[in-house]
N, C-alpha and C positions, 0 to 999 in steps of 0.2 A: 400232399394234394392241398391246394388252396380252398378256401371255402367256396369260391366262385365256381371252380371245377367240381368240386363236391356236389354243389346245388344242381349244376347242369347234369351230373351223372345221375342223381336221384331223378331229375325230371326224365330222363331217358328211360329209367326203369319204369316210371309212372307210365310213360308213353307206351312202352311195350306191354305193360299190364293192361292198359285200356285197349290196345290192339287184341289182346287175347279175349277180352269181353266182347269186342266187335265180331271176332271169328266165331265165337259161341253164337252171337245174335245171327250172323249169317248162316251158321249150320241149322239153327231152328227155322229159319226162313226159306231154306231149300227143301222143296217137297221130295218125297221118296221117289217119285217118277220123273226127277229132274231132268231137263234137257241142258245143252250147254248154255242156252240163253238164261236159264235161271241162275247159273254160275256167273256168267259174265255180266249180267245185268243186276246182280244183287247189290243193293247199295251198301249194305252192312260190309260185305266182302270188299267193295272197292274202297271203302273208308279205312277198313282194317289194313289193307295193303298200302294206301296212301300214308297212313300213320306209321306203319313199320318202315317204309321207305325213308320219311323224314327222320324218324328216330335213328335208324341206321347211319344216315349221313351225319346227325349230330353225335352219335356215339364214336364215329371214326374221328370226329374232331376232338372228343374227349381223349381218346387214345393218342392223339399227337401230343397232348399236354400232360398226360398223367401216365405213370408206369401201370402195366396191365395188372400186376399184383395187387395194386391198390385199387384201381377201378373196377376190376371184374368182380370182386366179392359183393360189391352192391347190387349187382344182377340177381343175387340171392333173394333180395327184398321182394322180387316178383312173385316168389313162392308164398309171400304174405299178402301182398296187394291183390293178386289175382283172386283168391278165395274170399277176401274181404269184399272186393267188387262184386263178385258173384252172389255173395250174401245180400249186400246193399241193394244192387239193381235188379238181380235175377231171383232173388229169394231162395238161393241155393243154402244148404245147411253147412255149416263149418263143424267138422268132427274134431274130437279131442286129439287124434294123432296129428292133425294139420296143425293145432295150436302148440303142441309140444314140439314138432318139427320146426315151426316158425320161431319158436323161442331158442332153438338150437342154432338155427340159422342166424338169428340176430347176435347171439354169442360168438358165433364164428366171425361175422362181420366185425363185431367190436375187438376181437382179438386181432384180426387182420389190420384193422386200422390202427390199432395201438403199435403194431409192429413197425410202422413207419415212424 
């Protein structure tokens, strides 16, 4: 996988991770007694869906240019990026199992990348 494709792949993962953060913000903004308008007119939800749509189109482009067995392990980075964004932006705690799991995911990505 070329450096350019690798960078685009990582940007896709970052986009998906930011989308997860936006989904969380949308969930927080929806009241318990929500009507359909609360869902449809939720700017966080609209932004999350738009970002997911754009990221999905870019991901399809990545898959045209890279083998799935090389590109897909990068999606594991989302399991690290999402908790870090949650901590930075939402003030959520990061637990030790998340850190350990993240280290294992990074090791798996490194092994998969070396296999090429």
